[in-house]
N, C-alpha and C positions, 0 to 999 in steps of 0.2 A: 894213091889211095883210091879205093873203089868208089865209083860214082853211084849213088843210090837214086837220086832224082835229078832230072835235067829239064829245064824249061827254056824253050827258044821262042823269042818274040811273042810272049804271052800277052794278049789283050783281053779285056773284059768290059763289055758295054751293058749298062742297065738303062731302062726307060722308067722315068718317074713322070707318069702322065705323058705329056708331049715333049718332055725334056730328056735329052740324051745325056747320060752320065758315063764318062770314060773312067772306070774304076782302075784299070791298068792299061798301060800303053807301051806295048812292045818290050816287056821285061824279060831279061835273061837272068837265070839263076841256076846254080849247080850246088847240090848237097852231096858231100862225100862222107864216107864212113868215118866216124869219130869227130865229125865237125861239131863245133859249139858256136852256133850262129844266132845272132839277135837281129830282128827286123824292127826298126824304129820309124817313127814319123807321126805327124799330127793327125787328128781325127779326119777321116775322109781321104787319107793319103793312099789307101789301097792295101794296108797291112793285112786286114782280116780277109779280104778277097784273095790276096796272094796265098795266104796260109790255107784257105779253103780249097784252092786249086791244087796246091802242093800235096794236101792230104786227101785228095780225091773226093772231097765233099761238094765240090762244084767243078764245072767245066769251063774252059776258056772260050771266048767268042772266036778268037783266032790264035794262031800259033800252035806249037807242038809241045807236048809234055810227055817225057819218057820216064818210066820207072824201070831201072835196071835194063835199059836198052829196048824195052817194049813200049810202043806208043800207046798211051793210056786211052786214047779215043777208040782203040780197037778192042777194049775190054767190054764184055757184056755187063749189064747192071748187076747180075748175080756175082760175076767175077770181081767187080768193083767193091761190092759189100765184103767179099772174102779178103780182098786186098787191104781194105781199111782195117779189118780186124787183125790181120796177120802182120802187116807192114808197119802200122802206126799205133802209137799210144798217145792219148790226149789228156792234158792237164788244163783245167779251166780256172778262171779267177774265182768263180762262185762254187768251186769244187764239183758240182753236178753229181752229188751222191744221192742215192735213193733213200729217202728218210726212213722207210719201213724195214730196210735191210740192215743187218749188222755190218761192221767193217769187213768181216770175212766174206760175207755174201756179196757186198759191193765189189770187192776185189775180184771175186770169182766170176763176175758177169761175162767178161770177154772169153773166158774159158768155156762157158756154156755154149756161146755162139760158135766156138771153135770145135765143139763136139767132144771135149775132154770129159772123161768119166768122173763121177762125183768124188771118189777117193783121191784121185790125182788133183782135182780142183782144190780140194780142202788142203792137201799137203802143200801144193805150190802157193796157195794164197796165204797160209800160215807162215810159210818160210819167208815170203817177200814182206809181209807185215812185220815179222821179227827183224828183218834187215832194216826196216824203217823205224825201229825202236818202239813198235806197237804190239809186241808179243803178248802183253797182258791186257790189251784193249780190243782183241779180235771180235769179241761178242758184244761190244758196245755199239749203239746206234749213233748216227751223226749228231743228234741233239745232246748226246752224252759226252761228246768230244769237243776239245777246243778247236779254234780255227786252224791252228798249226797242225793239230792231229788230223783234222779233216783233209787238209792238203796232203799230208803224208799218205793217208789212205788213197787219195786220188792218184798220187804218184805211184803207189804200189799197184793200183789197178792198171795204170798206163804201162807198167813194166812186166806184168804177170805173163803176158803172151810173148815176151822177149822180142819186142818190135824192133824194126830196123831204124825207125826215127821216132823220137818223142817230140810232139808239138805242145808247147806250153804257152798259153795265152794269158798274159798278165798274171803269172802264178803267185805273185806276192801282193796283188792289188787289194785284197781284203784282209791283209795281215798287218800287225804292228811292225815297226822297224826291226826289233830284236828277232821276232819269229820269222820275218821275211829274210833276214840274214841267215838264219838257220836253214831255211828252205833252199836258199841259194848255195849254201855250203853242200847241201845234199845233191843239188844238180852238178856242182863242180866235181864231186866224188863219182857221180854216175858217168861223167865224161871220162874221168881218169880210168874207170873200169872198162871203157871201150864203147859206151853208148853214144848215140848221135842225138843231139838236142838242138831244136830250132825254137826260139823263144820270141814272142811279141811283147814289147814293153814300151812304156813312156818314160820309165825310170832310168836315168843315166847310171845310177849306182848298180842297178840290176844288169844293165847292158855291159858294164865294164867287166863283168865276169866272163863274157864270151870272147872267143878267139877272133871272131869276125863280126863286124857290124854293118848291116845294110840299111841305109836311110832312104825312105820313100817320100816323095812329095808329088802330089797331083798325079798319082799313078805311074810315076817314073822313078827309076833309081837315081837319087840325087848324089849319093856318096856310097862307095863300096870299099 
């Protein structure tokens, strides 16, 4: 299977005042096309730091990170911005929808940055919202939608640019168990359709959906 992301001996160091914090310590990880991967670990284990590096939102202190065989450190800032928009889709625990925009306009946002013309943006956004079961809710604002519907809008936004990897950070964290199960079924179907999903979660039930689980502790891979 094609390798999309590959990290070799990735380390990340932070400073909190005079205290040195090793967020990651020599982590190796590979993400292949159609992977369904969960990253688990206690608070402070390095989960978020690892995902931020994998999704090019942060850079490692040391080690090498490759995106389809190209060393990410060789990208310019402008190229990295384009990479994030083209390669990755993001789903967050708090949905991160813009409250003044309709569901349709929220989903279309990545297409604006990609330079897609309005007619195509509307068509693609309507189509993906229909696939999420929200065909009749496209003109509703986030405050007019349930939590589950907001997360479906967020997933639609993550998918609209046809990214190579979808990163989901605690995607069921703000949902009740029934709605969370429905969202996980949606992710399961996305993987069956050929999408690549990397998920961060504390929930063992959520993690059990993945084909592969990576457990982090103190910035190290404890179990793979």
